[in-house]
C-alpha positions in Angstrom: 22.9 160.0 157.6 24.1 163.1 156.2 27.8 162.9 155.4 29.3 166.4 153.5 32.7 166.9 151.1 34.7 169.0 149.6 34.0 168.8 145.7 37.0 170.1 143.3 36.1 170.4 139.5 39.2 168.8 137.7 37.1 169.1 134.0 32.8 169.2 133.3 33.1 165.7 134.0 35.9 164.8 136.6 36.1 166.3 139.5 37.8 164.8 143.6 35.9 164.5 146.4 38.4 164.8 150.3 35.5 164.3 153.2 34.8 167.1 155.5 35.1 165.4 158.8 36.8 161.9 158.5 36.7 159.6 161.2 39.0 157.4 160.1 42.6 156.9 157.6 40.5 155.1 155.1 38.1 158.5 154.9 41.1 160.7 154.4 42.0 158.9 151.2 40.4 161.4 148.7 38.2 160.3 145.6 38.1 160.7 142.2 35.1 160.8 139.7 34.5 160.9 136.4 31.0 160.9 134.0 30.8 158.8 131.6 27.7 159.1 130.2 24.4 160.9 130.8 20.8 160.7 130.0 18.0 162.5 130.8 17.5 161.7 134.6 20.8 159.4 135.2 24.6 159.5 135.0 26.9 156.7 134.6 30.4 157.3 136.4 33.6 155.4 137.1 35.7 156.5 140.7 38.3 155.2 142.6 40.6 156.3 144.9 43.1 159.0 143.7 46.3 157.7 142.3 44.6 153.9 142.2 44.1 153.6 138.8 43.9 149.4 138.9 41.0 149.3 140.6 38.1 151.3 138.8 34.9 150.6 139.9 31.7 152.1 138.0 28.5 153.0 139.2 24.6 154.4 138.2 23.1 157.5 139.6 20.0 158.2 139.3 17.5 161.3 140.1 14.7 160.1 142.1 13.0 163.6 142.7 13.4 167.6 143.0 13.7 167.1 146.5 16.1 170.4 147.8 18.0 170.1 151.2 19.4 173.4 152.9 21.5 173.7 155.7 19.4 175.6 158.7 
């Protein structure tokens, strides 16, 4: 499944994501992400809806390959 978002970088480690084509009201909310730490092939990040300081979650992203996706 392909999903697209606008990315607005606030700083080197923090960005705000906004869906390009939201399908409902919940998807219209922007998500704030902050990278907390990095290593060779992964990073730990914290995310929440913009303005929601009480419900922050953490995640980990890991690079699986050097796959390049292009729009045709």
